[in-house]
N, C-alpha and C positions, 0 to 999 in steps of 0.2 A: 809566780810573782809578775812575769811579763804581762799577762793578761790584766791583772789588777792594776799594774802601772799604767797600762793602756787606757783602761776605763776611767781611772781617776784623773789622768792628764786630760782625756777627752772631755770629761765633765767640767773641769776647770776652764778649759779653753772655750767651751760652749757658752760659758757665762761671762766672757770677756768680749768687749767691743766698744764701739764709739757711741755717741749720743743717740744717733738715729736708731742704732741697733737696740739700745736699752728702751727707748720710746716704743719701739715696735713690740718688744717682749712685754712691756708694761701694758700695752693696749690689748694684746692677746690674753694675758692673765686676767685683766679686768673683765674682758668679755666672757672668759671662761667662768669666773666667779659669778657674773650676772646670770649666766645660764644655769649654774649650779643652784642658785637661789630659786629659779623657776622650777627646776627639777625636784627640789624639796617640797614645793607646793604640790606638784603632781604626785610625788611619792606619798604625801599625807592624804590627799583627796582621792587619788586613783585616776584612772584615765578619763573620768568624767570631767576633769580639768582641761582635757582637750576637746576638740570639735568632732572627734570620732564617735560614731554611733553605730547601731546595728546595721543601718543601710551602708554606711561607709566605714568599714572596720580597719582599713588601711589608709594612711594619710600622708601627712608632711614627712614623718620619720621614714617610712618605707620608700617614699619617693626619693629622698636624699640617699638612702641606703643603696637603692638600685642604681642611681647615677654614679655614686662613688665606687661601687664594684667595677663599673666600667673604666673609671679613672685608674683603679689599681691594676687592671688588666692592660692598660696602655703602655706600661713599661716595655711590652713586647715590640713595640714599634721602633724602639732604639736597640733592642737586643738582636732582632733579626738582621738588620744591616751590618751590625758590628760583629757578630759571631757565626752567622750563617754565610754572609757574603764577605766577611773580613774587611770591611770598609773602615780604614783607620781613623778618619776625622771624627767618627761618631763613637768609636770604641771607648774614648777617654771620658765620655759623659754618661756611659751606661749606668754607672753607680748612682747617678742623680735620678734616673728613672726608677731605679729599684727603690730608692728612698721614698720617692713619691708613692710607690705602691705600698710601702709599709705605712706611710702616713694615712693614705686613703682607707687602708684596711682597719686602722685604729678607729677612724671615724665611722666605718661601717659597723664594727662591733658596738660602738657607743650608741648608734641610732637604733640598732636592734634592742639593746638594753633599755633605751628610753621607751620603745614601743611595747615592751613587756609589762603586762599589768601586774604580774607578781615577780619582781626582780629577784626576790629571795629564792626562786626556783631556777634561776639562770644556770646553776651548776649542772642541771640536766643536759644542757647544750654543750658542755665541755667534753671533747673527746677523751676517752679512757676513763675519766672521772665520772662523767654523766652516764645517763642511761638512754643513749641514742637508739632510736627505733630503726636500726639498719637491717635489711635494705629497703623496707617498704616506705619509709618516710623520706620525701624529697628534701624536707627541711634538714634532716640529719645529713644527707649527702652534701647539701650546701654548706653546712657547718664544717664538715670534713674538708671540702674543697678549699674554703676560705682559710681555715686554720693551716692546712698543709701549704698553701701558697704564701701565707704570712711567714711561717717558719722558714720556708725556703728562701724568701727575700732577706730575712734577718740574717740567716747563715751566710748568704752570698756577700751582703754588704759588710758584715762584721769581719769576714775572712779577707776580703779585698782591702779594707781600711787597715786592718791589723798588719797585713803583709806590707802595705805601703808605709805604715808607720815605722816598721822595723827596716824599711828600705830593702825589702826582699821581694822578688817577683813571685806571684801566686803560683802554685803547682798546677799546670794546666790539666794534668790528668784528674785533679780533684775539682778544680774550679769550672772548666769548660762544661763538663757534663751537667753540673748544677744549673749553670746559666742556660743551657739548651733545654733542660727539663722545665725551666720556668715558662718556656713558650707554650707547651700543651697545657701546663698548669693554669696560665693566664687565661687561655681559651676556655678551659673547663670551668673556672669560677663564674664566668659570665653565661656560659651555656647552662649550667646547673640553675643559676638564678633565673634564667629564662624559662627553664622547665618548671620552676615553682609556680610561675603564672600559667604556663601551658597546661599544667596538670589540673587546674580548677575548671572542669568541664561546665560548670554552671555560669562561667564567665565568658561568654563567646568573644568578647572583645580581645581577650588574651589568647584564645584558643586557636592560634594560627601557627602552622609549621615554620613559617619564616621568622618567628619572633626571635629565636636564638641568633640566626644570622644578622638580624637587624640590631640586636644588642651588641654583637661583636663589632660590626661596621661602625656604629655610633661611638663605641668605646675607643676605637682607633682614631677617632676625631677629637673627642673631648680631653682625654688625658694629655696627648701631645700638645694641645692648645695651651694648657697650663705650663707644660715643660718649656715651650718656645719663649714664653714671656719670662720665665725664671732664668733661662739661658741667657737672655739679653740683659737681665739685671746683673747676673753674675759677671758678664763680660765687662760692665761698666763699674762695678764696685769691688772686684777682686782681681788678683793676678792669674786667675784660672784661665787657661787658653781654650776658648771654645770657638772653633772655626765657623765662619759664616756658612761654609759649604754644608756643615752638619745641620745648621738651622734650616737652611733652604731644603735640604733633602727630606727632613721630617715634615716640613710644610708640604712638599710635593706628595708624600705618602698620605698626609691628611686629606689632600684634595681627592686622591683616588678612593680613600676610604669613605669620604662624603659622597662621592659619586655612586658608590654601591649602596650607601645608606638611602639616598634619594630615590634610586631605582627601586629598592625594596619597598619604600613608602609608596611609590607609584603603583607597584604591584598590589599592595594592600588596598589602595584607593580603588583600583580597578575591580577588584574582588567584591568589595563592599557595595560599590555603586551600580555595577553591572548586574550583579546576581539579585539585587533588590529583595533579599530575605529579610525576615523580621529582626534578625540580629543586627542589621545596620543601624538600629536605633542608637547604640552606643557611639557609632562613628558619627552620626548626625549630631548627637549631643555635643560632641567635641568641636566639630567644625561649623556647625550652623545653629546649634541650640534647639531645644524643644520648647515651643511657645515662649513664655517669658524667662525660661531658664537658659541664660546665655553666658554665664560667668566665665567659661574657659574658652569661648570663641576667639576673642582677641589674642589670647595667649597662643592658641593653637596656630593661627595664622601668622603670628609673629615668629614662632618657631620655624615655620616653613620658609618664610622670607629671609630670616637670619641665615639658615642653612644654605639656601640657594645663592645668596650674595657671597657668603663665606667661600662656597665652592668655587665661584668664579674668581674671586680674589686670589685664592691659593693655587688655582690651576694655571693662570697666566704667569709666566715667568717674571715679567716686568713688575707686577704687583706683589708677587710672592717675595721678591728680593728687596722691595722698598720697605724700610722700617715701619712707616705709618700704615700703609695698606696691609702689611703682614700682621701687625698687632691688631688692626681692626678686624681682619679675618679671624684671628684667634679669639677675640672677644665675641664675635658673632657666632662662631662655632660653639663656644662654651655656653652662650645664651640659648641658642637653638636646641642643643642636645640636653641642657639642663631642663628645659621645659618639656621636651619630648620624652625623656626618660624619667621625669619626676611626675608633676601633677597631671600632665597630659597623658601619662600611661596609667597612673593609679586610679584617678577619679573617674574617667569614662568607664573603666572596667566594672565599676560598682554603681554606675548611674545610667539609667534607672536600675534599681535593685531587682532581685529575682521576682518580686511581687509587682513590679512596675512603678514603685514609688520613687519619686525624685527628691533626693535630700541634697542640697547644694553645700558641699563642705567647704569651709574657709578656716584655715588654721587660727587658733587662738593665740594671744600674745605669749602664753605659757609655752606653746609649741615653737613659736618663733624664737623666743629666748633660749630654750633648751637647744634648739638647732644651732643658733649663733654660738652658743658655748661649746658645742661639740666641734663645730668647724674651727673655732679658735684653738681648741686642743690639738686638732690635726695640724693646723698651720704652725703651731708651737713646736710640735714634734718634727715637722719638716724643716723649720728654720734652724733648730739646734742641730739635727743631724747633718744638714747641708753645711752649716758652719764648721762642724768637725770634719766633714769630707773634704771641703775645699781647703781647710788648714793643712790637712795631711797631704793632699794631692799637690799643693804648691810648696810644701816643705817647711811651713811654719810650725807644724806640729809633728814631731818625729822623735824616735828613740836614737840617741847618739851613743856610740860606743866610746867608753872611757877606760883607760887602763890603770887601775889602782895597783897597790903593791902586789896583791895576789889575785890572779885571774882576770877575767874581763867581765864587765856587766854592762847592761843597757840602761841608759839614763834618759828620761823624758826631757825634751826641750820644747818649750811652748812659749808664744808671746805672752808677756805679762809674768813669766816664770824665769826670766833671765834675758828676754829679748823684747823688743818694742812691739806692741800689738798693732795689727793694721787698723786703720780708721773704720 
């Protein structure tokens, strides 16, 4: 009964708020419905409704999937200082990083579903239920890694919030090992995703041994960039105490991760430019274009410029601690890594194709709408889970002990159910 009470009280609490909160939820729901309409068109017509063709068989969906796997892995950057080095200012907000991982993985699963030409066969990819081709299939390993990490984060968040709801400390013997296990699990999900690209030997642009380290380094930049902006919003709109020291420390760790990411990019540039092999054609297409085919060139250079400027802003203590330059750095990190891990990764790997043909892929409006709908669902999940988590952590949503005539029971108390809801 305690768990049922917790779930029902949390659900009611997540649907209560002020005008801005309701407008935000309405916007996300509308965007999700708009995307669902586009997916119904794609479901009826097939993937011909997208711009993907034989030459470029991965596109906007897989680009977003790859980026969001990195966002999901980024929860590690708050877990390590909190539970490896026991740094108290950041320990209180670890649950918000785990919630971000859950939301990002929900979007990852939906982008994969959108990319499947026969969604009625998606059950084959479900562990235990499906017929995964383990151990020979890297895709099967990726499904297992993502599903395991998702389950781990759901268990951690649920357990922490349930204990806080009952005003009881989590059992460290149970909780801490799960949190520490999430560190290698997070690294594993992005490493296996990188191996999916590495394993395609006919695609030399991806066939680099440093691809997995690049994935992990960029992930430790992009996810925290979202977290830092969310932390500042929560500082101003809720009573949740998030210390500036925690924000500044995460920003500092982002700067170090971006330094590694830029170094690995430089190593890749040297290898391609100095060796002068025939395989450099994909790299040339990305940064300089091939004849009149230059669609990605401005985006590739924009990604590099954004990453370098963001690195400088986050490295210098004065700019790292100023709200304007801090948030500018976060936005530049997000933009730079989104381009690098999205279209600038997927499209050059398939252009030119194995026969030398150049097909310049541009997402159709169907793909853009489906993508917007999936992102809206992810933000909706994060918004509602964060609302519940903050309500529990500040004491607005909790189980209160009352003493009836016989025995003692737990009674849920939440704003709107006996108390005034926060604005």
